[in-house]
VOBA-1610 file (N, C-alpha, C; in pm, whole numbers, padded with zeros to 5 digits, always signed):
BEGIN
Unk+00084-00120+00002Unk+00005-00012+00004Unk+00085+00124+00007Unk+00037+00235-00065Unk+00121+00343-00095Unk+00093+00445+00028Unk+00199+00485+00089Unk+00182+00560+00206Unk+00295+00666+00216Unk+00250+00807+00205Unk+00349+00906+00201Unk+00330+01032+00301Unk+00428+01093+00336Unk+00446+01173+00431Unk+00492+01308+00382Unk+00435+01413+00351Unk+00472+01539+00296Unk+00498+01665+00394Unk+00609+01707+00428Unk+00654+01797+00514Unk+00660+01932+00455Unk+00564+02023+00453Unk+00539+02125+00374Unk+00637+02250+00435Unk+00712+02322+00352Unk+00793+02429+00371Unk+00729+02546+00401Unk+00691+02549+00537Unk+00611+02671+00598Unk+00673+02760+00697Unk+00823+02776+00646Unk+00883+02884+00716Unk+00927+02801+00850Unk+00903+02879+00964Unk+00945+02820+01088Unk+00819+02735+01162Unk+00722+02724+01087Unk+00615+02644+01119Unk+00595+02483+01093Unk+00475+02418+01124Unk+00449+02285+01098Unk+00335+02289+01020Unk+00344+02213+00915Unk+00220+02160+00830Unk+00255+02030+00740Unk+00196+01948+00790Unk+00223+01794+00737Unk+00095+01732+00674Unk+00122+01660+00543Unk+00023+01609+00475Unk+00062+01457+00484Unk-00044+01385+00543Unk-00031+01237+00551Unk-00115+01174+00453Unk-00057+01108+00341Unk-00154+01047+00230Unk-00140+00896+00246Unk-00262+00836+00283Unk-00266+00700+00271Unk-00337+00667+00129Unk-00275+00642+00028Unk-00297+00658-00118Unk-00413+00561-00139Unk-00381+00426-00128Unk-00473+00315-00155Unk-00609+00333-00097Unk-00615+00399+00014Unk-00752+00414+00091Unk-00796+00537+00064Unk-00737+00634-00011Unk-00782+00758-00057Unk-00828+00835+00067Unk-00731+00832+00157Unk-00745+00898+00303Unk-00621+00971+00328Unk-00655+01124+00360Unk-00557+01228+00359Unk-00578+01286+00492Unk-00473+01349+00556Unk-00480+01423+00689Unk-00385+01541+00668Unk-00451+01654+00707Unk-00351+01783+00723Unk-00337+01804+00850Unk-00218+01800+00903Unk-00162+01823+01051Unk-00100+01952+01052Unk-00184+02044+01098Unk-00133+02196+01127Unk-00116+02252+00991Unk-00112+02400+00989Unk-00136+02478+00878Unk-00025+02575+00875Unk+00086+02554+00958Unk+00182+02657+00940Unk+00153+02804+00995Unk+00242+02903+00938Unk+00218+03036+01005Unk+00115+03124+00880Unk+00074+03236+00921Unk-00005+03307+00822Unk+00065+03321+00686Unk+00189+03356+00698Unk+00284+03378+00580Unk+00266+03233+00480Unk+00255+03135+00537Unk+00268+03004+00460Unk+00137+03016+00348Unk+00029+03066+00404Unk-00080+03077+00314Unk-00069+03198+00231Unk-00044+03305+00283Unk-00022+03430+00205Unk+00073+03415+00081Unk+00188+03333+00105Unk+00280+03291+00011Unk+00264+03191-00092Unk+00137+03122-00062Unk+00090+03018-00171Unk+00128+02891-00139Unk+00211+02852-00036Unk+00250+02720-00009Unk+00146+02651+00035Unk+00059+02670+00148Unk-00044+02612+00175Unk-00167+02625+00093Unk-00191+02741+00037Unk-00292+02764-00060Unk-00306+02644-00184Unk-00182+02649-00240Unk-00168+02555-00344Unk-00180+02407-00302Unk-00143+02366-00178Unk-00157+02222-00130Unk-00307+02207-00128Unk-00386+02295-00072Unk-00517+02283-00071Unk-00580+02272-00185Unk-00552+02341-00290Unk-00599+02356-00425Unk-00610+02214-00486Unk-00494+02137-00452Unk-00461+02017-00506Unk-00561+01916-00474Unk-00623+01930-00366Unk-00711+01841-00315Unk-00835+01850-00327Unk-00910+01732-00336Unk-01057+01741-00349Unk-01131+01753-00195Unk-01045+01682-00125Unk-01078+01677+00024Unk-00952+01642+00121Unk-00955+01693+00249Unk-00881+01624+00373Unk-00981+01560+00436Unk-00967+01423+00462Unk-01054+01362+00557Unk-01041+01408+00694Unk-00934+01465+00731Unk-00904+01515+00893Unk-00807+01618+00873Unk-00852+01722+00943Unk-00759+01852+00966Unk-00743+01823+01114Unk-00611+01827+01156Unk-00564+01830+01294Unk-00473+01952+01329Unk-00532+02036+01434Unk-00463+02140+01465Unk-00428+02108+01611Unk-00296+02093+01609Unk-00219+02034+01738Unk-00241+02118+01859Unk-00236+02254+01840Unk-00247+02346+01961Unk-00255+02491+01897Unk-00237+02592+01984Unk-00286+02728+01933Unk-00175+02805+01895Unk-00064+02781+01893Unk+00051+02857+01865Unk+00027+02902+01719Unk+00076+03022+01669Unk+00061+03076+01546Unk+00118+03011+01447Unk+00235+02937+01473Unk+00307+02860+01365Unk+00258+02739+01323Unk+00125+02711+01401Unk+00051+02593+01358Unk-00085+02622+01323Unk-00156+02732+01352Unk-00271+02766+01338Unk-00298+02884+01207Unk-00181+02968+01218Unk-00177+03093+01130Unk-00227+03059+00973Unk-00191+02955+00925Unk-00226+02931+00769Unk-00367+02907+00776Unk-00446+02850+00865Unk-00584+02832+00855Unk-00653+02961+00881Unk-00610+03059+00970Unk-00658+03173+00997Unk-00668+03256+00857Unk-00559+03254+00789Unk-00562+03332+00659Unk-00642+03254+00536Unk-00645+03133+00560Unk-00743+03051+00459Unk-00891+03101+00499Unk-00927+03108+00640Unk-01058+03132+00651Unk-01091+03295+00620Unk-00989+03375+00602Unk-00992+03518+00564Unk-01009+03532+00433Unk-00986+03423+00346Unk-00979+03436+00192Unk-01116+03408+00152Unk-01169+03512+00089Unk-01305+03505+00049Unk-01318+03427-00082Unk-01194+03401-00162Unk-01206+03317-00262Unk-01163+03173-00244Unk-01135+03146-00122Unk-01091+03011-00066Unk-01169+02888-00133Unk-01101+02791-00142Unk-01164+02674-00176Unk-01251+02613-00059Unk-01393+02592-00100Unk-01492+02550-00010Unk-01490+02404+00025Unk-01529+02366+00150Unk-01575+02230+00177Unk-01456+02144+00153Unk-01342+02174+00198Unk-01214+02077+00204Unk-01187+01997+00297Unk-01245+02034+00409Unk-01200+01955+00534Unk-01331+01886+00577Unk-01315+01750+00593Unk-01449+01671+00628Unk-01444+01665+00764Unk-01347+01666+00843Unk-01341+01656+00991Unk-01231+01738+01047Unk-01261+01788+01183Unk-01147+01870+01237Unk-01129+01834+01377Unk-00989+01813+01409Unk-00946+01788+01561Unk-00893+01924+01598Unk-00949+01997+01707Unk-00907+02113+01767Unk-00958+02126+01924Unk-00862+02127+02017Unk-00905+02120+02143Unk-00922+02265+02186Unk-01042+02321+02153Unk-01060+02475+02201Unk-01130+02459+02321Unk-01136+02584+02363Unk-01221+02605+02508Unk-01344+02531+02522Unk-01440+02560+02425Unk-01584+02504+02437Unk-01566+02345+02439Unk-01481+02283+02347Unk-01461+02138+02373Unk-01404+02096+02506Unk-01302+02166+02562Unk-01252+02120+02682Unk-01357+02144+02792Unk-01416+02251+02811Unk-01521+02289+02881Unk-01630+02188+02898Unk-01661+02138+02779Unk-01781+02053+02761Unk-01755+01906+02794Unk-01643+01872+02790Unk-01586+01729+02798Unk-01537+01707+02961Unk-01487+01822+03021Unk-01422+01792+03154Unk-01525+01821+03251Unk-01542+01716+03332Unk-01656+01748+03441Unk-01624+01835+03545Unk-01498+01853+03580Unk-01463+01937+03705Unk-01336+02027+03665Unk-01358+02139+03579Unk-01259+02235+03540Unk-01181+02269+03660Unk-01055+02290+03645Unk-00969+02345+03740Unk-01004+02490+03764Unk-00983+02520+03898Unk-00981+02677+03939Unk-00850+02721+03984Unk-00745+02661+03947Unk-00614+02700+03967Unk-00557+02784+03867Unk-00483+02881+03900Unk-00409+02956+03757Unk-00289+02859+03711Unk-00312+02833+03589Unk-00199+02743+03540Unk-00053+02806+03559Unk+00043+02716+03589Unk+00186+02742+03596Unk+00230+02811+03463Unk+00315+02919+03490Unk+00379+02994+03389Unk+00507+02905+03348Unk+00527+02861+03239Unk+00631+02783+03185Unk+00727+02843+03098Unk+00847+02843+03109Unk+00950+02908+03013Unk+00935+02839+02872Unk+00961+02931+02772Unk+00969+02887+02631Unk+01096+02892+02571Unk+01106+02815+02477Unk+01240+02809+02403Unk+01225+02939+02326Unk+01353+02985+02273Unk+01349+03128+02196Unk+01280+03128+02065Unk+01162+03109+02050Unk+01089+03128+01914Unk+01000+03252+01940Unk+01015+03327+01841Unk+00936+03466+01857Unk+00811+03475+01845Unk+00750+03377+01823Unk+00593+03331+01794Unk+00517+03348+01925Unk+00425+03444+01947Unk+00355+03445+02087Unk+00238+03338+02086Unk+00218+03285+02205Unk+00109+03213+02223Unk-00015+03308+02234Unk-00098+03274+02137Unk-00235+03376+02145Unk-00357+03276+02166Unk-00392+03300+02294Unk-00504+03234+02333Unk-00638+03308+02279Unk-00628+03451+02256Unk-00734+03538+02191Unk-00750+03478+02050Unk-00621+03467+01996Unk-00638+03413+01835Unk-00706+03264+01830Unk-00667+03192+01931Unk-00750+03042+01937Unk-00885+03069+01952Unk-00928+03151+02024Unk-01075+03177+02048Unk-01143+03219+01927Unk-01068+03335+01855Unk-01122+03383+01731Unk-01132+03263+01634Unk-01034+03187+01617Unk-01031+03071+01533Unk-01146+02972+01552Unk-01175+02938+01680Unk-01285+02867+01725Unk-01421+02920+01671Unk-01437+03033+01679Unk-01571+03122+01640Unk-01577+03093+01484Unk-01479+03119+01416Unk-01471+03124+01255Unk-01477+02991+01214Unk-01434+02897+01263Unk-01465+02748+01237Unk-01612+02717+01261Unk-01660+02759+01353Unk-01805+02735+01380Unk-01904+02816+01295Unk-01859+02920+01250Unk-01936+02997+01142Unk-01953+02922+00998Unk-01853+02848+00976Unk-01863+02776+00828Unk-01888+02632+00868Unk-01935+02598+00994Unk-01981+02459+01000Unk-01881+02371+01036Unk-01772+02408+01055Unk-01664+02303+01089Unk-01595+02326+01246Unk-01647+02240+01326Unk-01645+02263+01464Unk-01603+02095+01487Unk-01499+02111+01588Unk-01471+01956+01648Unk-01576+01925+01733Unk-01611+01787+01758Unk-01708+01758+01837Unk-01668+01664+01945Unk-01555+01654+01974Unk-01499+01557+02079Unk-01372+01603+02121Unk-01333+01576+02252Unk-01200+01627+02305Unk-01090+01500+02268Unk-00980+01552+02205Unk-00883+01475+02158Unk-00777+01458+02287Unk-00758+01335+02337Unk-00680+01343+02459Unk-00612+01202+02474Unk-00497+01193+02537Unk-00402+01081+02546Unk-00505+00955+02581Unk-00478+00833+02510Unk-00540+00708+02532Unk-00650+00696+02435Unk-00697+00778+02351Unk-00797+00748+02284Unk-00729+00678+02134Unk-00825+00602+02075Unk-00783+00524+01981Unk-00884+00561+01849Unk-00855+00595+01741Unk-00944+00620+01634Unk-00898+00528+01503Unk-01018+00469+01462Unk-00979+00391+01324Unk-01074+00438+01220Unk-00996+00467+01103Unk-01064+00512+00990Unk-01024+00423+00863Unk-01101+00305+00849Unk-01072+00213+00769Unk-00945+00126+00805Unk-00846+00152+00722Unk-00713+00075+00752Unk-00620+00164+00848Unk-00651+00282+00861Unk-00582+00390+00937Unk-00624+00369+01077Unk-00518+00362+01155Unk-00545+00361+01304Unk-00449+00482+01358Unk-00524+00544+01441Unk-00447+00663+01501Unk-00465+00644+01662Unk-00349+00656+01730Unk-00344+00656+01891Unk-00286+00773+01938Unk-00373+00836+02020Unk-00341+00966+02066Unk-00248+00952+02203Unk-00132+01018+02176Unk-00027+01018+02288Unk-00026+01139+02385Unk-00092+01247+02353Unk-00084+01378+02404Unk-00198+01462+02349Unk-00270+01533+02428Unk-00229+01584+02572Unk-00295+01501+02678Unk-00247+01515+02799Unk-00325+01444+02921Unk-00444+01538+02964Unk-00533+01478+03028Unk-00666+01556+03060Unk-00621+01675+03171Unk-00506+01644+03268Unk-00473+01730+03357Unk-00417+01868+03300Unk-00362+01844+03199Unk-00298+01968+03121Unk-00396+02036+03049Unk-00499+01978+02998Unk-00614+02046+02931Unk-00697+02133+03026Unk-00702+02060+03140Unk-00773+02131+03246Unk-00702+02265+03274Unk-00592+02258+03298Unk-00518+02371+03330Unk-00523+02487+03207Unk-00508+02421+03090Unk-00520+02516+02987Unk-00657+02598+02967Unk-00770+02535+03014Unk-00906+02582+03002Unk-00891+02727+03092Unk-00828+02707+03202Unk-00826+02839+03304Unk-00766+02939+03217Unk-00644+02922+03146Unk-00588+03031+03068Unk-00683+03072+02939Unk-00735+02975+02900Unk-00831+03004+02797Unk-00954+03088+02823Unk-01006+03071+02955Unk-01125+03151+02994Unk-01072+03282+03023Unk-00959+03286+03076Unk-00895+03413+03131Unk-00864+03518+03008Unk-00842+03446+02901Unk-00799+03505+02773Unk-00668+03577+02778Unk-00584+03514+02846Unk-00455+03585+02892Unk-00337+03509+02790Unk-00227+03584+02799Unk-00122+03532+02740Unk-00009+03506+02841Unk+00031+03398+02888Unk+00131+03374+02982Unk+00259+03309+02921Unk+00355+03384+02903Unk+00464+03319+02838Unk+00595+03428+02852Unk+00702+03326+02904Unk+00819+03410+02925Unk+00924+03350+02818Unk+01005+03425+02779Unk+01098+03397+02651Unk+01238+03379+02718Unk+01305+03263+02675Unk+01436+03234+02715Unk+01529+03239+02607Unk+01622+03330+02581Unk+01703+03337+02472Unk+01832+03234+02500Unk+01866+03191+02392Unk+01990+03094+02383Unk+02063+03130+02241Unk+02186+03119+02266Unk+02268+03130+02133Unk+02262+03014+02061Unk+02319+03021+01927Unk+02326+02878+01856Unk+02419+02807+01919Unk+02417+02685+01908Unk+02514+02578+01965Unk+02577+02485+01855Unk+02558+02547+01740Unk+02631+02465+01607Unk+02789+02446+01618Unk+02846+02552+01698Unk+02982+02537+01700Unk+03043+02428+01794Unk+02958+02370+01889Unk+02988+02280+01965Unk+02980+02129+01922Unk+03084+02030+01943Unk+03093+01904+01887Unk+02974+01835+01964Unk+02921+01722+01893Unk+02825+01628+01968Unk+02864+01575+02089Unk+03001+01542+02110Unk+03029+01474+02221Unk+03026+01574+02362Unk+03045+01700+02324Unk+03022+01797+02427Unk+02857+01825+02439Unk+02791+01838+02371Unk+02656+01856+02391Unk+02589+01741+02458Unk+02627+01614+02440Unk+02573+01517+02489Unk+02599+01506+02677Unk+02697+01594+02695Unk+02707+01608+02844Unk+02613+01698+02925Unk+02537+01779+02846Unk+02437+01865+02881Unk+02314+01779+02951Unk+02285+01804+03059Unk+02151+01738+03129Unk+02024+01787+03063Unk+01929+01698+03012Unk+01813+01713+02949Unk+01742+01791+03033Unk+01667+01918+02990Unk+01560+01985+03062Unk+01457+01992+02980Unk+01340+01989+03048Unk+01211+02006+02958Unk+01140+02119+03013Unk+01118+02226+02901Unk+01037+02328+02927Unk+00965+02381+02807Unk+00856+02464+02836Unk+00784+02506+02715Unk+00666+02579+02752Unk+00579+02617+02668Unk+00448+02692+02720Unk+00340+02579+02745Unk+00232+02624+02823Unk+00122+02546+02844Unk+00058+02486+02721Unk+00056+02591+02614Unk+00001+02546+02478Unk+00073+02425+02426Unk+00220+02436+02439Unk+00303+02323+02396Unk+00247+02185+02459Unk+00231+02202+02598Unk+00211+02090+02674Unk+00084+02005+02647Unk-00013+02109+02583Unk-00146+02039+02541Unk-00164+02022+02412Unk-00044+02021+02329Unk-00023+01987+02190Unk-00072+01848+02169Unk-00158+01808+02072Unk-00188+01687+02027Unk-00096+01614+01957Unk-00033+01490+02008Unk+00075+01400+01941Unk-00001+01273+01928Unk+00045+01199+01838Unk-00025+01057+01798Unk+00065+00973+01702Unk+00053+00863+01718Unk+00090+00765+01626Unk-00009+00721+01522Unk+00053+00709+01407Unk-00040+00677+01301Unk+00016+00525+01260Unk-00085+00452+01223Unk-00050+00308+01176Unk-00118+00286+01042Unk-00063+00243+00939Unk-00100+00226+00812Unk-00020+00113+00732Unk-00098+00002+00685Unk-00004-00102+00621Unk+00112-00147+00674Unk+00108-00153+00816Unk+00223-00214+00890Unk+00330-00117+00889Unk+00302+00014+00869Unk+00392+00122+00882Unk+00331+00218+01009Unk+00432+00277+01081Unk+00388+00356+01197Unk+00476+00495+01186Unk+00389+00602+01221Unk+00478+00728+01223Unk+00457+00795+01343Unk+00509+00857+01410Unk+00466+00954+01528Unk+00509+01094+01493Unk+00397+01160+01517Unk+00395+01321+01487Unk+00379+01366+01631Unk+00488+01440+01686Unk+00482+01501+01805Unk+00424+01629+01818Unk+00397+01700+01726Unk+00360+01833+01721Unk+00449+01917+01798Unk+00400+01996+01913Unk+00501+02059+02001Unk+00499+01990+02122Unk+00448+01876+02151Unk+00409+01814+02269Unk+00530+01782+02374Unk+00510+01761+02488Unk+00625+01743+02572Unk+00676+01588+02557Unk+00787+01562+02537Unk+00836+01413+02533Unk+00796+01337+02645Unk+00786+01396+02787Unk+00745+01345+02896Unk+00626+01269+02900Unk+00523+01360+02831Unk+00373+01334+02824Unk+00371+01196+02727Unk+00453+01210+02617Unk+00442+01108+02518Unk+00508+00984+02564Unk+00606+01001+02651Unk+00668+00882+02706Unk+00583+00796+02776Unk+00539+00885+02877Unk+00444+00826+02983Unk+00322+00736+02927Unk+00263+00788+02810Unk+00156+00732+02742Unk+00197+00626+02672Unk+00323+00610+02619Unk+00367+00500+02539Unk+00406+00388+02653Unk+00439+00416+02749Unk+00461+00321+02880Unk+00353+00250+02913Unk+00223+00339+02906Unk+00090+00293+02951Unk+00047+00179+02843Unk+00085+00194+02735Unk+00073+00121+02615Unk+00155-00035+02623Unk+00254-00024+02713Unk+00325-00145+02718Unk+00452-00132+02671Unk+00498-00021+02607Unk+00629-00011+02563Unk+00730+00018+02657Unk+00857-00020+02647Unk+00973+00014+02748Unk+01101-00023+02684Unk+01203-00021+02761Unk+01339-00029+02694Unk+01362-00159+02632Unk+01276-00267+02666Unk+01321-00397+02611Unk+01213-00441+02519Unk+01083-00355+02521Unk+00982-00363+02422Unk+00958-00232+02355Unk+01024-00200+02259Unk+01035-00076+02187Unk+00933-00032+02106Unk+00859+00075+02094Unk+00758+00104+01988Unk+00842+00132+01852Unk+00815+00056+01768Unk+00873+00036+01618Unk+00817+00142+01535Unk+00883+00241+01506Unk+00831+00346+01423Unk+00921+00376+01292Unk+00859+00409+01187Unk+00904+00432+01053Unk+00978+00560+01040Unk+00892+00668+01116Unk+00936+00786+01118Unk+00884+00861+01226Unk+00951+00983+01270Unk+00923+01068+01387Unk+00944+01208+01352Unk+00836+01281+01349Unk+00828+01425+01345Unk+00877+01476+01483Unk+00994+01533+01505Unk+01050+01585+01642Unk+00967+01693+01696Unk+00936+01704+01822Unk+00866+01801+01880Unk+00935+01939+01874Unk+00844+02064+01848Unk+00885+02196+01872Unk+01015+02219+01788Unk+01024+02164+01659Unk+01114+02222+01535Unk+01261+02182+01605Unk+01288+02077+01684Unk+01402+02037+01731Unk+01459+02130+01833Unk+01388+02187+01924Unk+01427+02278+02036Unk+01522+02197+02124Unk+01565+02251+02252Unk+01646+02170+02322Unk+01557+02066+02387Unk+01419+02080+02421Unk+01335+01968+02472Unk+01267+01892+02374Unk+01318+01911+02244Unk+01227+01859+02146Unk+01214+01681+02142Unk+01329+01623+02216Unk+01298+01474+02238Unk+01387+01443+02345Unk+01354+01347+02437Unk+01448+01323+02544Unk+01505+01199+02536Unk+01624+01186+02602Unk+01704+01067+02599Unk+01620+00930+02634Unk+01522+00949+02752Unk+01438+00835+02796Unk+01327+00800+02690Unk+01280+00908+02604Unk+01194+00877+02502Unk+01251+00791+02396Unk+01383+00844+02361Unk+01468+00768+02260Unk+01492+00623+02302Unk+01493+00597+02418Unk+01532+00458+02473Unk+01416+00370+02449Unk+01291+00406+02431Unk+01165+00314+02437Unk+01110+00325+02284Unk+01162+00375+02181Unk+01149+00374+02052Unk+01237+00319+01954Unk+01211+00253+01858Unk+01300+00211+01765Unk+01266+00281+01624Unk+01343+00356+01598Unk+01339+00443+01471Unk+01454+00492+01417Unk+01474+00504+01288Unk+01609+00549+01241Unk+01573+00688+01162Unk+01457+00715+01137Unk+01440+00842+01065Unk+01347+00956+01133Unk+01426+01062+01146Unk+01358+01169+01223Unk+01342+01280+01141Unk+01235+01374+01163Unk+01206+01506+01080Unk+01207+01593+01153Unk+01276+01705+01108Unk+01276+01841+01167Unk+01214+01948+01073Unk+01116+02015+01126Unk+01027+02097+01049Unk+01055+02246+01082Unk+01158+02308+01007Unk+01175+02464+01019Unk+01282+02513+00929Unk+01267+02636+00891Unk+01357+02690+00809Unk+01490+02768+00869Unk+01469+02733+01009Unk+01600+02800+01108Unk+01594+02927+01138Unk+01487+03005+01093Unk+01472+03159+01110Unk+01434+03192+01244Unk+01377+03092+01323Unk+01345+03110+01470Unk+01431+03064+01559Unk+01564+03045+01507Unk+01669+03008+01605Unk+01659+02841+01627Unk+01579+02792+01554Unk+01573+02626+01579Unk+01607+02576+01446Unk+01666+02458+01465Unk+01693+02354+01559Unk+01796+02397+01658Unk+01795+02327+01762Unk+01936+02324+01841Unk+01995+02197+01821Unk+02141+02208+01794Unk+02216+02094+01787Unk+02201+01981+01888Unk+02181+02060+02025Unk+02180+01965+02152Unk+02058+01856+02129Unk+01974+01899+02078Unk+01845+01791+02047Unk+01886+01691+01954Unk+01954+01736+01833Unk+02001+01654+01719Unk+02099+01536+01773Unk+02199+01606+01845Unk+02307+01521+01899Unk+02236+01406+01983Unk+02144+01407+02053Unk+02081+01305+02107Unk+02030+01205+02032Unk+01964+01248+01915Unk+01891+01168+01825Unk+02012+01067+01747Unk+02111+01147+01697Unk+02221+01073+01608Unk+02295+00968+01694Unk+02304+01001+01842Unk+02400+00922+01925Unk+02306+00820+01990Unk+02186+00812+01989Unk+02115+00723+02053Unk+02110+00562+02022Unk+02172+00546+01907Unk+02175+00396+01861Unk+02298+00373+01759Unk+02346+00254+01773Unk+02440+00240+01668Unk+02427+00230+01533Unk+02307+00177+01488Unk+02261+00186+01341Unk+02261+00324+01301Unk+02240+00331+01170Unk+02265+00467+01103Unk+02102+00548+01125Unk+02141+00678+01151Unk+02024+00750+01171Unk+02018+00851+01064Unk+01891+00894+01015Unk+01865+00980+00915Unk+01795+01115+00969Unk+01835+01216+00939Unk+01758+01350+00987Unk+01720+01397+00858Unk+01588+01418+00845Unk+01525+01498+00742Unk+01483+01632+00765Unk+01530+01737+00698Unk+01496+01882+00706Unk+01416+01899+00586Unk+01308+01994+00605Unk+01202+02051+00493Unk+01271+02169+00456Unk+01406+02210+00486Unk+01454+02317+00419Unk+01593+02282+00406Unk+01648+02313+00279Unk+01821+02286+00251Unk+01860+02442+00241Unk+01931+02470+00325Unk+01979+02619+00343Unk+02098+02636+00416Unk+02159+02748+00425Unk+02280+02762+00507Unk+02287+02734+00635Unk+02169+02759+00697Unk+02142+02699+00838Unk+02155+02557+00864Unk+02066+02482+00779Unk+02053+02351+00787Unk+02158+02267+00764Unk+02238+02328+00648Unk+02348+02265+00605Unk+02490+02275+00672Unk+02476+02369+00782Unk+02607+02392+00872Unk+02569+02358+01021Unk+02502+02265+01040Unk+02495+02238+01181Unk+02598+02140+01229Unk+02645+02053+01152Unk+02738+01954+01181Unk+02867+01957+01132Unk+02985+01924+01203Unk+03117+01933+01141Unk+03154+01806+01085Unk+03256+01798+01025Unk+03304+01672+00968Unk+03357+01574+01072Unk+03392+01634+01191Unk+03424+01552+01296Unk+03297+01462+01360Unk+03178+01535+01354Unk+03064+01487+01390Unk+03021+01377+01294Unk+03036+01384+01178Unk+03001+01277+01085Unk+03101+01155+01112Unk+03217+01190+01141Unk+03329+01075+01156Unk+03292+01008+01280Unk+03252+01069+01386Unk+03227+01017+01526Unk+03095+00939+01536Unk+03004+00960+01458Unk+02866+00927+01468Unk+02802+00882+01334Unk+02718+00777+01335Unk+02660+00706+01212Unk+02530+00767+01189Unk+02535+00873+01103Unk+02410+00938+01065Unk+02437+01011+00959Unk+02333+01055+00883Unk+02313+01124+00747Unk+02201+01229+00757Unk+02223+01323+00680Unk+02127+01424+00652Unk+02065+01411+00515Unk+01921+01429+00556Unk+01842+01417+00403Unk+01757+01547+00397Unk+01729+01604+00290Unk+01661+01719+00248Unk+01547+01708+00162Unk+01420+01736+00207Unk+01316+01742+00138Unk+01285+01886+00065Unk+01286+01876-00061Unk+01294+01989-00156Unk+01197+01946-00276Unk+01195+02055-00344Unk+01108+02061-00471Unk+01124+01934-00547Unk+01255+01883-00562Unk+01287+01758-00635Unk+01222+01631-00597Unk+01204+01635-00459Unk+01128+01516-00403Unk+00999+01535-00356Unk+00964+01651-00390Unk+00798+01703-00351Unk+00796+01709-00203Unk+00903+01734-00127Unk+00908+01739+00012Unk+00842+01606+00089Unk+00860+01508+00007Unk+00782+01382+00043Unk+00877+01283+00088Unk+00841+01211+00203Unk+00893+01073+00229Unk+00799+00961+00190Unk+00828+00868+00109Unk+00764+00765+00069Unk+00779+00645+00164Unk+00690+00640+00254Unk+00706+00521+00360Unk+00666+00385+00293Unk+00611+00369+00185Unk+00578+00237+00113Unk+00687+00177+00054Unk+00792+00270+00047Unk+00929+00197-00034Unk+00962+00072+00060
//
């Protein structure tokens, strides 16, 4: 069966098309920045499709929902493209959680990406989707399993407790985010970066990001959105995966564009995968080599890092010494290969 994963070049954002070709089933996961639609990247992709069976908006950050906002503003947009949507908005969380939290959510540090978490923007999107009759009708949370013919989707994030906290922030219509600047670490060798203790941080919106495993024709991919690796790991362990019973995956889209917390050593220990995807053009200061160092060093077998941009930033992350010391290769998704990974090969 033909199975393709297309990582759209939407600048510093995420927008991924999953095509289960023989089942005529397509998913659009996130829509990148507003610029992604304005510049025609997302618009042309939508124009190619008669339909997307599912639109997944992982969370409310602008680099994941901005493209859809511009699409909805386009009076000449292609109509009735999306059959079903997953979007954990305030109304869905409120109607599905029996006892909403009354606590003010913890303020979490975010990596240096200059895109603001905009709860008000999410609220606006929620209303606009409802106006065109495209509303989510269920809460997407860890532990749920969905079947669409031969396609199986297992949700790994978010946890209900994090959605509970996010509802408070949504209702307050506040933006609670601190920025933490960090210089590029490309000049440091992998051996030095591996000595750094892993630390997990990010916004509350990141923590409530939808992440899932999709199974199709004996192939499995994990799309992490911007989710916390600790949340994903905990839910994989609930499914029975561990260091001796690893979760076999054909491809992993690394969380938060390869930021310092994009993937943890302990999560890498319980998955079996050699292909990892980094979605960003590098203009937001991401990825961090520290994150990529963990990936390339976590197994003896060869590791492939797939970038959806081939530019000065992504081509100058590693030194020749790094390539000599570790068994890995860089692959670039470009117009030549239609930004596509063919998982059925």
